[in-house]
C-alpha positions as CSV (number, residue, x, y, z in Angstrom):
1,M,-64.8,1.6,-92.9
2,A,-68.0,-0.4,-93.5
3,G,-69.4,-0.3,-97.0
4,S,-73.0,-0.2,-98.0
5,R,-73.3,-4.0,-98.4
6,E,-71.7,-4.6,-94.9
7,L,-74.0,-2.1,-93.3
8,I,-77.1,-3.7,-94.9
9,D,-76.1,-7.1,-93.8
10,L,-75.4,-5.8,-90.3
11,V,-78.7,-4.1,-89.7
12,L,-81.3,-6.0,-91.7
13,D,-82.7,-9.5,-91.2
14,A,-80.9,-12.0,-93.4
15,G,-82.4,-12.4,-96.8
16,S,-84.9,-9.5,-96.3
17,W,-83.1,-6.9,-98.5
18,K,-84.9,-5.9,-101.7
19,S,-83.3,-3.2,-103.9
20,W,-85.3,-0.4,-105.3
21,D,-82.5,0.8,-107.7
22,T,-82.4,0.8,-111.5
23,P,-79.3,1.5,-113.5
24,P,-78.6,5.3,-113.7
25,P,-78.6,7.0,-117.1
26,T,-75.2,7.9,-118.4
27,D,-75.8,8.7,-122.1
28,D,-75.6,12.5,-121.8
29,L,-72.4,12.5,-119.8
30,D,-68.9,13.6,-120.9
31,P,-66.9,10.6,-121.9
32,D,-64.1,11.2,-119.4
33,Y,-66.7,11.5,-116.6
34,R,-68.5,8.4,-117.8
35,A,-65.2,6.5,-117.6
36,A,-64.6,7.8,-114.1
37,L,-68.1,6.5,-113.1
38,T,-67.4,3.1,-114.6
39,K,-64.1,2.9,-112.7
40,A,-65.8,4.0,-109.5
41,A,-68.5,1.3,-110.0
42,E,-65.8,-1.4,-110.4
43,R,-64.0,-0.3,-107.3
44,A,-67.1,0.1,-105.1
45,G,-69.2,-2.8,-106.4
46,T,-72.2,-0.4,-106.7
47,D,-73.6,1.5,-109.7
48,E,-73.8,4.8,-107.7
49,S,-72.8,6.5,-104.5
50,V,-76.1,5.4,-102.8
51,V,-78.1,2.2,-102.7
52,T,-81.7,2.2,-101.7
53,G,-84.3,-0.5,-100.9
54,R,-86.4,-2.0,-98.2
55,G,-85.9,-4.8,-95.7
56,L,-86.8,-6.0,-92.2
57,V,-85.3,-5.1,-88.9
58,R,-86.2,-7.9,-86.5
59,G,-89.3,-8.5,-88.5
60,R,-90.3,-4.8,-88.9
61,P,-90.3,-3.3,-92.5
62,V,-88.0,-0.4,-93.1
63,A,-86.8,1.6,-96.1
64,V,-83.1,2.2,-96.3
65,I,-80.8,4.6,-98.0
66,V,-77.0,3.9,-97.7
67,N,-74.1,5.9,-98.9
68,E,-71.2,4.0,-100.5
69,F,-68.0,6.0,-99.8
70,A,-65.9,3.9,-102.2
71,F,-67.9,5.3,-105.1
72,L,-66.3,8.8,-105.7
73,A,-66.2,9.5,-101.9
74,G,-69.9,9.0,-101.5
75,S,-70.5,12.2,-103.4
76,I,-74.0,13.1,-104.5
77,G,-74.6,13.9,-108.2
78,R,-77.9,14.3,-110.0
79,N,-78.5,10.6,-110.4
80,A,-77.7,9.8,-106.8
81,A,-80.0,12.7,-105.7
82,E,-82.8,11.5,-107.8
83,R,-82.4,8.0,-106.4
84,I,-82.6,9.3,-102.9
85,V,-85.7,11.4,-103.6
86,A,-87.4,8.4,-105.3
87,A,-86.6,6.2,-102.3
88,V,-87.9,8.7,-99.8
89,R,-91.1,9.2,-101.9
90,R,-91.7,5.5,-102.1
91,A,-91.1,5.0,-98.4
92,T,-93.7,7.7,-97.7
93,A,-96.2,6.2,-100.1
94,E,-95.7,2.8,-98.5
95,G,-95.9,4.1,-95.0
96,L,-92.4,2.9,-94.1
97,P,-90.0,4.2,-91.5
98,L,-86.8,5.4,-93.1
99,L,-83.2,4.7,-92.1
100,A,-80.4,6.7,-93.8
101,S,-76.7,5.9,-93.3
102,T,-74.3,8.6,-94.7
103,A,-70.7,8.5,-95.6
104,S,-69.9,11.3,-98.1
105,G,-67.7,14.2,-99.0
106,G,-70.9,16.1,-100.1
107,T,-71.8,17.4,-103.5
108,R,-70.1,15.8,-106.5
109,M,-67.7,18.4,-107.8
110,Q,-67.6,16.9,-111.3
111,E,-71.2,18.0,-111.6
112,G,-71.1,21.3,-109.7
113,T,-74.1,23.5,-109.1
114,P,-76.8,21.3,-110.9
115,A,-76.0,18.5,-108.4
116,F,-75.6,20.9,-105.5
117,V,-79.2,22.3,-105.7
118,R,-80.6,18.7,-105.7
119,M,-80.1,18.8,-101.9
120,I,-83.2,20.9,-101.8
121,D,-85.2,18.2,-103.5
122,I,-84.0,15.6,-101.0
123,S,-84.8,17.9,-98.1
124,R,-88.3,18.6,-99.5
125,A,-89.0,14.9,-99.9
126,L,-87.8,14.2,-96.3
127,M,-90.0,17.0,-94.9
128,D,-93.0,15.5,-96.6
129,H,-92.1,12.1,-95.2
130,K,-91.9,13.5,-91.7
131,A,-95.2,15.5,-92.2
132,A,-96.8,12.2,-92.9
133,G,-95.9,11.2,-89.3
134,L,-93.3,8.6,-90.5
135,P,-90.0,8.1,-88.6
136,Y,-86.7,9.2,-90.1
137,L,-83.5,7.8,-88.5
138,V,-80.0,8.9,-89.4
139,H,-76.7,7.0,-88.9
140,L,-73.6,9.2,-89.7
141,R,-70.5,7.2,-90.8
142,H,-66.9,8.4,-91.3
143,P,-66.7,10.8,-93.0
144,T,-69.9,12.8,-93.5
145,T,-69.4,16.4,-94.6
146,G,-70.6,19.1,-96.9
147,G,-74.0,19.2,-98.5
148,V,-74.9,15.7,-97.2
149,F,-74.4,16.7,-93.6
150,A,-76.1,20.1,-94.3
151,S,-79.2,18.4,-95.7
152,W,-80.5,14.9,-95.3
153,G,-77.8,14.0,-92.7
154,S,-79.2,16.6,-90.3
155,L,-82.9,16.1,-90.5
156,G,-83.5,12.9,-88.5
157,H,-85.9,12.4,-85.7
158,I,-83.0,10.5,-84.1
159,T,-79.4,10.8,-85.2
160,V,-76.5,8.6,-84.1
161,A,-72.9,8.4,-85.4
162,E,-70.2,5.8,-85.4
163,P,-67.3,6.4,-82.9
164,G,-64.5,8.7,-84.1
165,A,-66.3,9.7,-87.3
166,L,-65.4,12.9,-89.0
167,V,-68.7,14.8,-89.2
168,G,-68.8,18.4,-90.2
169,F,-69.9,21.1,-92.7
170,L,-66.5,21.8,-94.3
171,G,-63.9,19.1,-94.7
172,P,-60.8,20.0,-92.7
173,K,-58.4,19.6,-95.7
174,V,-60.5,22.1,-97.7
175,Y,-60.5,24.5,-94.7
176,E,-56.8,24.3,-94.4
177,L,-56.2,25.0,-98.1
178,L,-58.7,27.9,-98.1
179,E,-57.7,29.5,-94.8
180,G,-54.0,28.7,-94.6
181,R,-54.3,27.1,-91.2
182,P,-55.4,23.7,-89.9
183,F,-58.9,23.2,-88.5
184,P,-58.9,22.8,-84.7
185,P,-58.7,19.1,-83.8
186,G,-61.6,17.4,-82.0
187,V,-64.4,19.7,-83.2
188,Q,-65.7,17.7,-86.2
189,V,-65.7,14.4,-84.3
190,S,-68.9,12.4,-83.5
191,E,-68.1,12.4,-79.8
192,N,-67.9,16.2,-79.7
193,L,-71.2,16.5,-81.6
194,A,-72.9,14.3,-79.0
195,H,-71.4,16.3,-76.2
196,R,-72.7,19.5,-77.8
197,G,-76.2,18.3,-78.3
198,I,-76.0,18.1,-82.2
199,I,-76.5,14.3,-82.4
200,D,-78.1,12.0,-79.9
201,A,-75.5,9.3,-79.4
202,V,-72.3,7.6,-80.6
203,V,-73.0,4.0,-81.4
204,L,-70.7,1.1,-82.0
205,P,-71.4,-0.8,-85.2
206,E,-72.5,-3.9,-83.3
207,E,-75.0,-1.8,-81.3
208,L,-76.7,-0.3,-84.4
209,P,-79.2,-3.2,-85.0
210,S,-80.4,-3.0,-81.4
211,I,-80.8,0.8,-81.5
212,V,-82.6,0.7,-84.8
213,D,-84.9,-2.1,-83.6
214,R,-85.7,-0.3,-80.3
215,A,-86.3,3.0,-82.0
216,I,-88.6,1.7,-84.7
217,G,-90.4,-0.4,-82.2
218,L,-91.1,2.6,-80.1
219,L,-92.1,4.7,-83.0
220,V,-94.4,2.3,-84.9
221,D,-95.5,-0.5,-82.7
222,P,-99.0,0.0,-81.0
223,P,-99.5,0.0,-77.3
224,V,-99.6,-3.3,-75.5
225,A,-101.2,-4.4,-72.3
226,G,-99.5,-3.1,-69.1
227,T,-97.9,-5.2,-66.5
228,R,-97.6,-2.8,-63.7
229,A,-100.2,-2.5,-61.0
230,R,-101.9,0.8,-60.3
231,R,-102.1,1.8,-56.6
232,T,-105.6,1.4,-55.2
233,D,-104.7,3.0,-51.8
234,E,-106.5,6.3,-51.2
235,A,-104.1,9.2,-51.1
236,H,-104.6,11.4,-48.0
237,R,-102.8,14.2,-46.3
238,R,-100.3,12.3,-44.2
239,R,-98.0,15.3,-43.9
240,S,-98.1,19.1,-43.7
241,A,-97.2,21.0,-46.9
242,W,-93.8,21.9,-45.4
243,E,-93.1,18.2,-44.5
244,S,-93.9,17.2,-48.0
245,I,-91.6,19.8,-49.4
246,Q,-88.7,18.7,-47.3
247,L,-89.4,15.1,-48.2
248,T,-89.3,15.8,-52.0
249,R,-86.0,17.7,-51.5
250,G,-84.3,14.6,-50.1
251,P,-81.6,12.7,-52.0
252,D,-83.5,9.4,-52.2
253,R,-86.6,10.8,-53.8
254,A,-87.7,9.0,-57.1
255,G,-87.0,11.1,-60.2
256,V,-87.5,10.8,-63.9
257,R,-84.6,8.4,-64.2
258,E,-86.3,6.0,-61.8
259,L,-89.5,6.5,-63.7
260,L,-87.8,5.3,-66.9
261,R,-85.7,2.6,-65.2
262,H,-88.6,0.9,-63.5
263,G,-91.6,2.1,-65.5
264,S,-90.5,1.8,-69.1
265,D,-90.3,-1.4,-71.2
266,A,-87.9,0.2,-73.7
267,T,-86.1,3.5,-73.8
268,V,-84.1,5.5,-76.3
269,R,-82.4,8.5,-74.8
270,L,-82.1,11.7,-76.9
271,Q,-79.5,14.4,-76.3
272,G,-79.6,18.1,-76.8
273,T,-81.7,20.4,-79.0
274,D,-80.0,18.9,-82.2
275,E,-79.1,22.6,-82.8
276,G,-75.8,22.7,-80.9
277,E,-77.1,23.1,-77.3
278,R,-77.3,20.6,-74.5
279,D,-78.4,20.9,-70.9
280,S,-78.2,17.7,-68.7
281,T,-80.9,19.0,-66.3
282,M,-83.6,18.0,-68.9
283,L,-84.0,14.4,-70.0
284,V,-85.7,13.6,-73.3
285,A,-86.5,10.1,-74.4
286,L,-88.6,7.8,-76.4
287,A,-90.1,5.3,-74.0
288,R,-92.8,2.6,-73.7
289,L,-94.3,3.4,-70.3
290,D,-96.0,0.3,-69.1
291,G,-96.7,-0.7,-72.7
292,V,-97.6,2.7,-74.1
293,P,-95.1,4.3,-76.5
294,C,-94.6,8.0,-75.9
295,V,-92.1,10.9,-75.8
296,V,-90.9,11.7,-72.2
297,V,-89.5,15.1,-71.3
298,G,-88.5,15.4,-67.7
299,Q,-86.7,17.6,-65.3
300,D,-83.8,15.5,-63.9
301,R,-83.6,16.1,-60.2
302,S,-80.2,14.3,-60.0
303,R,-78.6,16.9,-62.3
304,Q,-80.1,20.1,-60.8
305,T,-77.8,21.6,-58.2
306,P,-77.0,25.2,-57.2
307,A,-74.1,25.0,-59.6
308,T,-76.1,23.4,-62.5
309,Q,-79.5,24.9,-62.6
310,M,-82.1,24.3,-65.3
311,G,-81.4,26.9,-67.9
312,P,-83.1,28.0,-71.1
313,G,-81.2,25.3,-73.1
314,A,-83.0,22.7,-71.0
315,L,-86.4,24.1,-72.0
316,R,-85.3,24.2,-75.7
317,E,-84.5,20.5,-75.3
318,A,-88.0,20.0,-73.8
319,R,-89.5,21.7,-76.8
320,R,-87.6,19.4,-79.1
321,G,-89.4,16.5,-77.4
322,M,-92.7,18.2,-77.8
323,R,-92.0,18.7,-81.5
324,L,-91.1,15.1,-81.9
325,A,-94.3,14.0,-80.3
326,A,-96.3,16.2,-82.6
327,E,-94.4,15.1,-85.7
328,L,-94.6,11.4,-84.9
329,G,-98.1,11.4,-83.5
330,L,-96.9,10.0,-80.2
331,P,-98.3,10.9,-76.7
332,L,-96.2,13.3,-74.7
333,V,-95.4,12.7,-71.0
334,S,-93.8,15.6,-69.1
335,V,-92.3,15.2,-65.7
336,V,-92.2,18.2,-63.3
337,D,-89.5,17.9,-60.7
338,T,-87.4,21.1,-60.2
339,P,-86.3,23.5,-57.5
340,G,-86.6,26.2,-60.1
341,A,-85.2,27.6,-63.3
342,E,-81.8,29.2,-63.4
343,L,-81.7,32.8,-62.1
344,S,-78.6,34.5,-63.7
345,P,-77.6,37.1,-66.2
346,E,-76.8,34.3,-68.6
347,A,-80.2,32.8,-68.3
348,E,-81.9,36.1,-68.8
349,Q,-79.8,36.7,-72.0
350,G,-80.6,33.2,-73.1
351,A,-84.4,34.0,-73.1
352,I,-85.4,31.9,-70.0
353,A,-88.7,33.7,-69.7
354,G,-89.4,33.3,-73.4
355,E,-88.6,29.6,-73.3
356,I,-90.9,29.1,-70.4
357,A,-93.7,30.9,-72.4
358,R,-92.9,28.8,-75.5
359,C,-93.0,25.5,-73.6
360,I,-96.3,26.4,-72.0
361,S,-97.9,27.5,-75.3
362,T,-96.4,24.5,-77.3
363,M,-97.5,21.9,-74.8
364,A,-100.9,23.5,-74.3
365,S,-101.6,23.2,-78.0
366,L,-100.1,19.8,-78.9
367,P,-102.4,17.7,-81.1
368,V,-101.5,14.4,-79.3
369,P,-102.4,12.9,-75.9
370,T,-100.6,14.6,-73.1
371,V,-100.0,13.7,-69.5
372,S,-98.0,15.8,-67.0
373,V,-96.6,14.3,-63.8
374,L,-95.9,16.4,-60.6
375,L,-93.3,14.0,-59.3
376,G,-91.7,16.0,-56.6
377,Q,-90.6,19.6,-56.5
378,G,-92.5,22.1,-58.6
379,C,-91.0,25.5,-58.2
380,G,-91.7,28.6,-60.3
381,G,-92.0,29.1,-64.0
382,G,-89.6,26.3,-64.7
383,A,-92.2,23.9,-63.3
384,L,-95.1,25.6,-65.0
385,A,-93.4,25.1,-68.3
386,L,-94.0,21.4,-68.3
387,L,-97.4,21.4,-66.5
388,P,-100.0,22.1,-69.3
389,A,-101.5,18.7,-70.2
390,R,-104.9,17.2,-70.8
391,T,-104.4,15.1,-67.7
392,T,-102.1,15.9,-64.7
393,I,-101.1,13.2,-62.2
394,A,-99.4,14.1,-58.9
395,T,-97.7,12.1,-56.3
396,E,-99.0,12.5,-52.8
397,N,-96.1,14.7,-51.6
398,S,-95.6,16.7,-54.7
399,W,-96.2,20.5,-54.8
400,L,-96.3,23.5,-57.0
401,T,-95.4,27.1,-56.1
402,P,-94.7,30.4,-57.8
403,L,-91.5,30.8,-55.7
404,P,-89.8,28.6,-53.1
405,P,-91.6,29.0,-49.8
406,E,-88.5,30.7,-48.5
407,G,-88.8,33.2,-51.3
408,A,-92.4,33.8,-50.6
409,S,-91.6,34.3,-46.9
410,A,-88.9,36.8,-47.8
411,I,-91.3,38.9,-49.9
412,V,-94.2,38.8,-47.4
413,H,-92.3,38.8,-44.1
414,G,-88.9,40.1,-44.9
415,D,-87.3,36.9,-43.7
416,V,-87.2,33.1,-44.5
417,E,-88.4,32.0,-41.1
418,H,-92.1,31.9,-42.2
419,A,-91.5,29.4,-45.1
420,A,-93.6,26.6,-43.5
421,E,-96.4,29.0,-42.9
422,M,-96.3,30.4,-46.4
423,A,-96.4,26.8,-47.8
424,E,-99.7,26.3,-46.1
425,R,-101.1,29.7,-47.0
426,Q,-100.3,29.4,-50.7
427,H,-102.1,26.0,-51.2
428,V,-99.2,24.3,-52.8
429,T,-99.9,20.6,-52.2
430,A,-101.2,18.0,-54.6
431,F,-104.5,17.9,-52.6
432,D,-104.9,21.7,-53.0
433,L,-104.2,21.3,-56.7
434,R,-106.8,18.6,-57.0
435,D,-109.3,20.8,-55.2
436,E,-108.5,23.5,-57.8
437,G,-109.1,21.1,-60.7
438,V,-105.4,21.2,-61.8
439,V,-104.6,17.6,-60.8
440,A,-106.8,14.7,-61.9
441,T,-105.2,11.9,-59.9
442,I,-103.0,11.6,-56.9
443,V,-100.8,8.6,-56.5
444,A,-100.6,7.5,-52.8
445,E,-97.3,7.3,-51.0
446,P,-97.9,4.9,-48.1
447,E,-95.5,4.5,-45.2
448,G,-92.4,2.5,-46.2
449,D,-92.6,3.5,-49.8
450,D,-89.4,3.4,-51.9
451,P,-88.3,5.0,-55.1
452,R,-88.7,1.9,-57.3
453,A,-92.2,1.2,-56.0
454,L,-93.3,4.8,-56.5
455,A,-91.8,5.0,-60.0
456,T,-93.6,1.8,-61.0
457,A,-96.9,3.0,-59.6
458,V,-96.6,6.4,-61.4
459,A,-95.8,4.7,-64.7
460,A,-98.9,2.5,-64.4
461,E,-101.0,5.6,-63.7
462,V,-99.5,7.5,-66.6
463,A,-100.2,4.6,-68.9
464,A,-103.8,4.3,-67.8
465,A,-104.3,8.0,-68.4
466,L,-102.7,7.8,-71.9
467,R,-104.9,4.8,-72.8
468,A,-108.0,6.7,-71.7
469,Q,-107.0,9.6,-74.1
470,L,-106.1,7.2,-76.9
471,G,-109.5,5.6,-76.6
């Protein structure tokens, strides 16, 4: 298990660490407890269960709070809590991104409730830090339990954990003693938390410096000049509406993954709602699209099948991305590419209609630059959920409908044979949407186009639109 000193040396640039800590007061403590603290300090090599300070990560300044588990199991007493609050407040005052690395059993039992309630002070300071638009990154180490996980360990904009780490609210040993049976294995493990959408990723120790560097770079570095060329070809109606629909349904069509792969200079994927829900049909990421940092929320065409439709959880993930953009002051880019939201009893009971409404209202009222991209399929309320933006860009063959054309045909004609006719009658194409004032720009798709080239051109167009909004 890495200690605080090892972690600081691993993540920060050599020689850049500057401690913010002063010796904690011990005069009013019980003599036996004071002796236990002295012994803990000798064993751990630190004077408390947390160390705080600032340093550089590949040249970028960052504030750091690190648990030291060897000091009374990393438990948080009053002095440790006050040290954390002071560090968060100082990071906010100095405008620094904050990295916290936890390894703790929770509240210090020797101090009880007076220490326990200090978790509120820590949380309040962190919310003020986030309200100032400053990043908060969390790294969960083995073990992280109790009040630490239930407060400052669960408030990060981005949260990662080390492999195999025990991470949970109640320690399994305590559970077994209280309940008389063992806690089910595999639940409180970092890999399961990532799978469940509670944390964003499981990261090897040697990967941590790169992840922190990339994340902070995306969150604090300003836009840079783009390197991708915008298409100057004039988009025109090369195909009928029905032909475009069939083309966008093909397996080789560029999707949001290609957009990030070929259009982003740096990407950090996020997973889940961070509230215990994950739907792989929605992709959320921090990205630098052709030089412009932003939050991307996109419907992943490669994950949407008849068996795995886009459910309400996917839209809750999208709203997490929208909240991140608002909190961090980053532009939001939404990518519309869906055959439609899930139609099932489970989706209805999961509030699919409400989630569509909340996505629309949230995105329509975001205080940051917003660009939506009609990349391919745009079917129903699930597509409309990600459409509201200050600027909408569409690819030449993209489309938007209230229902699949087959569904519209079934309603109007009582069969699906008139789908092509309905597509024309309902004005679903990118050109129709431009005529209606919904779409601002259409990206041409010339003959011989391929997914990489289209994704690159779309990224360049999105970046240009964002730069225009950023001024």
